[in-house]
N, C-alpha and C positions, 0 to 999 in steps of 0.2 A: 416729736415727731408724731405723724399719723399713724396709727393699726394699721392699713396697706402698707406706708412705709416700711416698717418692721417688721412685718415680714415678706418683705421682699428682699429686703439687709442681712436674714437670716437664713435667707432662699438654696441650700446646695449646689452646686453647678455639675447637673448631672453627667458630667464627665470625671468628677472628683468620685461620682456616686459607683458609674462605674469600674474604673477601678480599683476602689476599695473594695468591693466582691469579686471582680479579678483576685486580686490577691487574698483575700477570703479564701477563692478557692484552692489556689496555688497550698495555701496554710493548712488544707483538708488533705487536700493530695498527701505532701509532705507530710505528717501526722500519721494517714495510712503508708508511707513505706519502711514504718514499723513491724508490718505484719509478717507472718513467719510466708517464707519461702515452700511451693509443695513441689512435688518432682516431675524437674520440665520444666521449671523457670528460671526466670535469670533474675541473678540481685540485684538490687539495684545500685547504679554506678550515673557514672555522668552522662551518659546516654539518656539514663533514663530521667535524668532531671532535666536535659535539654528538652525531652518531650513534655515533662512536665507545667513547660513554663509555657512552651506551643500550645497547651490545652487550654489553658487558664487564661495566659494573654490577651487570644484577642477580643475576650468577652468586655476590654474596656473601650477598643472600636466598636462593636457589632451596631452600633446608632449611628455609625457613619458608614459600616461596609458590613451589611450584617452576613450575604450569601460570603463575605473573604475571608469574616470571624468563622463560620461555619465550616467552611471547607477547610482552613486550616488545621480548625480544633477535630474534624473527623479526622484529618488525614495520618494528622500527630496519635489518634484514639486508635487507630489501623496500626501506624509502626508498631506502640506502644505493645496491641496485642501481637501482632506480628512477630516480635521478638520478643515474645515470653516476658517482658515485665510483671512482676509481681509488686504490687497490689492489679486491680481491673479497672481501668479509673471510667468516669461518665459523667459525675457531674454537670460538668461547667456544658457541656454537648445539648443536655434537656433544659437546661437555661437557656439558649443560644435560641434549640427550637421554639421553648414559648414566647421568645421575644418575636420572631420568625411572624407565627402563629397570631402572636398580637397585632402587629403593626402594619404586616405584608399586607396585599391581595391573598384574598381562600388558593386560586392556581399557585402562589407563589409558597403560599405554607403548605400544599398537598408539595410538593415537590421538595420540600426540605422538609418532610415527614419520611417522602421514599426517601433520601439521601440517609437522615440515620438512621432508618432502621435498618437501610440496609448496612451502612457501616456495622450500628452494631452484631449485624448478623453473622459479616464476614470476620469482627473480631469474638463474637463469642465461634468459630465453628475452627480458627485458629490457635485457640487453645486450650496447652495440651489435655492429653485425657488423663481424664480422672479430677481435675480441675474444676470443670462447671457443670453443674447437676443441674436438671428439668427446672428448680423453680430460681434458678438464678435466669435459664431464657425468658419465664414468664414471668417475671418479676422486671426483668427490663424490659420484653415489650410494652409491658403493660404500664410502667413507669413514661415508657416513650410515645405510647398514646397519651395517658394522664396531663403531660406535657401540651400536645398537642390541643388536645380536647380543651385543657383550660384557657388556654392563650386566644382561641378562636373561639369559644365563646366569653370569654370579656371581650374581644372585640365585636362580634354580633351585638353583646350589650350594650357597649361603647356606638355604635351606627343607630341603634333606634332612640336610645337618649337624645343624642344628636339629629334625629327626625321629627325626635319628638319636639324639640325645642325651638328645630328649622320649623315647624308648622303651626308650634305655637308663636311664634315671632310672624309668621305669615297670618295667622288669625287677629293675630293686635294688629297689626298694623292693617288689615282691612275690617278693624272695629272703626281704628282711627280716621280712615278714610271716610267708613260709614258714616261716623260724627261728623267730620269736616263737611260733609255733602249736605248734611241733613243741617246744621247749622246755616253754610251757604243758601239752601232752598228756603230755608227759614225769614234769613234777613233777606233774601230777594222778593219774598210774599210779602214780609214788611215794605219792602223798598216800593211795594208797586202799592199798599196801601196810600201811604205815605204820598206817594203822584193820586192816586187817587184822590183824596181829602182836598191836598194843597190845588189840584189843578180844578177841583167841582171851588171852593172855596175862595182862589182869583177870579176864578170865573161871576160869582157872585158877587163879589168888589167892582169889578172892572166894569159890571153892568150898573153900579150901583152909581160908584163914582160916576160916569157916561151922565145918569140920572141928573145926579146934582149939578152937574156943571153946565148940562143944558136945561134946566131952570129955576139953577140958584137964582137971576135975573129976573123972574117973573111969581115965584111959589116956594116961596121962604121954607112951611111947611113941606111940602114936596121935595125940599134939598134937606130940612133938617132930620128926615128921615130917614133919606136915603144913607146919610151921614152913619145914623142909628144903626141899619140894618150891616153899612162896611165894620163899624164898633163891634157890634157882637159879631159877625162872621170870623172878626181879625180873632177877637178871642179865643171865640171857641176853637179855632183853626192853632193857635198857640197850642192849646193843653192837647188837641191831638197829638201834635207835633211831639211835645214833648214828651206825651206818653210814648209814641211810637220810635224816638229816639232814646227814652232811657230801656226799651226790651231791646234796641241794637247795643247800647253799650253794656248793658248786661251778659247779653248773650244769651239770653232765654227769653221765653216769653210768661213765668213768674213777675218780672216785674211791670207786665203790665195792670194800672189801676182799674181800667173800664172793660167790660166785657164788650168782644166787638160788633158791630153794626149787624143789625141783617133785617128780614122783610117786616117786623115787628115796629123798625124803626122810618118804615119808611113814608108814613104821616108827618113825622117832623120833617123827613126833607121836603116833604109837597111842601109843607109852612114854607120851610126856608126860603126852597126856588119862587112860591108867592110875592115873599118879598122883596124875592129880587126882581121883580115885573114879570117874570114869564107864568099863566094864567097854565093850568095842569086841572085834566077831569083824569079822575080817579075812578078806575073798577075793577075792582079787586072783589075777589071769591074763593075760596076754600079757609084753610086753618094752616097758620103759619107756627104751629106749636111745635109741632112733632119733625120742622125740616131737621138735617142733620147741620152739624153748624159749619162745616167748611162751604156746604153747599148754601144754607143760609148767605152767608156772609157773600159768596160771589154774585147772588141773586141779586143780592143786596145793591156792590158795585156794578153792576150792569144799567140798573135803573141811576142810579147815582149818576154815573158815566153819562147816563144817555141824552136824561134832563140839563146836564151841563151841556155838550152837544149843543142842543134844543137852544138853550137859552144864551149860545153864541153864537149860532149859525140858522137857527130853523126859528119858523113861528111863533107871532106870540101865545099859540096858545098848546099845549104838549096833549097826548093823548095816551096816558097812560092804562095798561090793563096789565092785572095780577090775577093767576088762575093755578091756584095747589089744591091738586088732587093727593091720592092715595100711594103715586108711582111718582108725578115731577109737579114740574114747575114752568107755569107757561108765563113766558114775559115779552108785551109787547109794549113800544115807547113811536111816536109818532107826533108827524106836527103835519099844518097844513103848506106850510110853507109861508113867505112873506112875502109882499109885494117887492116889485123893484126899488120902485121909490121911497117906502119906506126903509130899505137895508141901509140907504145911503147918509141918513141922519146919524145923527153924534148920540141918538139915544138908546138908536137900535145897534149901535158900531161900538162899540165897549171903547175905550181907549187902554190901548196896547193891545189889543187880541186881534189878533190875524187869524183866516182858515187856516183850518188843525191840517197836522199831516198824517194822521190817518193812524198815531200812534195809541189813545184812546178805543181805536177800534180793534186794535189789533190785543190790545191789552185784553177786552170785553172778550172776543172767539177762545184767548186763550184759558182763561177761567172757565168759559164754557167748557171748553172740550179737554178740559181737566178732568170734570166730571161725566164725559161722554154726552153731553151734550151737542145740540145744534145751534148753530148762529148763524142766522142772514141778519145783511145792512146792506141799504139801497135805499137810491131815489126814489120816490113817490108818481108815480105817471102823472098823476094832476099837481104834482108840487107838491112840495116838502120830501121829509127821511122817514122811513121806516126802519127799527131794529128791532127784530123780533130774535128772543134765544129760548130754548127746552131743556130746564137740567134735570133726566132721569133719576131717581135714588130709590132705594129700596125703603120700605116702611119697617118703622122701627130700627134704621140705621142709625151707627151713633154719628 
């Protein structure tokens, strides 16, 4: 049996506790029956014993019927006093008033305070002359006020503690919701990264597979070169996928074994794209050393996705311009288009590659707008396609 089970087994029923307290009140009242009888007071008889039971027994049911218990107790108190029995009781009434102030509403407890104070006032006035002194009146009213104040103060403290606990639970739920949202956003970002990596690599592989199939009968060396590009691209892509999937499994970017790419990796990307058969003309100005990490990654993905689109659907040469200043990064990727007769050849139509659905453009636009930038993607008047993105940032920001 564990600790919680033992505690539950030893827990006393509140009804039993109330009955024992009521019995204790009755015993104290009975013990006070031995006090001397003053002039004008009636000795203890059967009526006093009956009223004594009515004074104390209602406490046993005060949890289920608090107002009934208080009414019976105050009625018995008034009858006990009006009949001039000695001694003068009232302890159980104080306990009932305390319970109502503790467990009831403020309005109900104030009504109970008024009823109790009124009953004690009538009981004091009804006593024979010389029985009640000024000190008795003061002590009775003071005890009544203390019983109500103690119960009401404890009730207020419980309400404050309950409100604090509710607020703590709410804050904990909000923190958990923020953590879950952050994890979901991070995983979505990683999924987009994975999409970009796979889309670019599969485009390179598809193009090279088409080249290899086209020249395998006439140029064995070109076919071997195409297979070499496919092999290296596949190996690099698998490594990148393992890294990102490891991050997803661990739920933390700490699992990453390599830094995220940025504009500093553009030369490697261009070299890979050229090996895939696409000519790339690069015009780069400014320094990329001080770019914020997130913006640097977004800029790289725009270039990567744009070159992938040119590789799949554009002309044989892509014109890439990257201009970095102190406050923004300006990226432009354009191609001149390819003649209609070349679009139908196996070399330029990669195996399994169909015209895109535009999801790459949507992803690029989302990444750029996330950093408050502008994004344009449209066909050029003389043929081809142009992508232009501007990513602003504050110098020195993380």
